[in-house]
N, C-alpha and C positions, 0 to 999 in steps of 0.2 A: 614383663609386659612390653610389647613393641608398639610401634605407631600404627594405629589402624586408620585407614582412610575410608570415608564414607563413599558411597557410590557416585556422588556428584562432584567430587574433587579429583584432581589429577595429581600424579606423583611429580615432584619437582624434577627438572631435567638436569642431568649431570653436566659438568663443564665440557667434557669431551663431546657429549651428544649435542650440546649447544654449538660448539665449534664446527662439528660436522654439518649441522643444519645450516649454519651461516655460509659455509663453503658451498654447499649444494645450492642455496638460494642465490649466491653470487654467480655461480656457474650458469644457473638457469636464466638469470637476468642478462648475463653476457650473451648467451645464445639468442635471447629474444630481442635485445635492444642493440648491443654493440656490434655483433657480427654482421647483421644486414647493413648497418651503416658503413662499416669498413669495406664490405663488398661493393657497395654503391660508390664509394670514393675511388676504389680501384677501377671500377667500370668507367667512371667519368674521366679519370686520369688517362686510361688507355684510349678512350674516344678522342680526347683532346690531343694526345701525342700522335695519333694517326691522322690528324687534320691536315689536309692538303689544299692547295689552291684549286679552285674549280668545284669544291664541295658545296652542296646546298646545306644551309644550316637554319635552325630556328633558335632565336635568342630567348632568354628567360622571360622577356616581356612579350613574346609571341610574334615577333617580326621574322619574316622569312627573307633570306638573302643568299648571296653567293660569295664565297671567300675569294678575294682578289690577291691578297698578299698576306704573308705571315712574317712577323718580326718579333722574336722572343715570345713574350706573353701578350702581344698585341696583334690583332688581326684587322685587316681592312675589308669591310663587307660592302658589297654593292646591293642595294635594295631596289626592288621593283624593276620596271622596264626602262626607267630613266637611268642612262649610263653615267649621269653626272652625280648621282646620289651615292657617294662612297663615304662610309663612316668608319673611323678607327674605333675599335672597342677591345676590351680585355677578353682573353680567352674564357675566363670564368663566367662570362655572360652568355655562353653558348650552352644550350640545353639539349640539342639534338643535331646530329650530323647525318647527312645522307649522301653517299657517294654517287657520282654520275653513273647512270646505267642501272641503278637499283630501283626496285619498285617500292 
């Protein structure tokens, strides 16, 4: 006599099948969660490395300004029409860069 399963029960999964299932689930989660995040990090890094003086930027807090000077990871940004409003900030606070002459 063998083991008979009723219609409502499922056969237990073999260890190899479980390992394959876990690898497939990890791969799917990587493509859904991690890959887009890594692509976004690369895009932001490329945007910040191409930053030049005279570029118009938007900060993470929503302020628009113009880059006056760049020193390592710090940028000096001029805000508004007042030429005396120059604020040093970290490059990581920049969320959007627009080159002069672009629409």
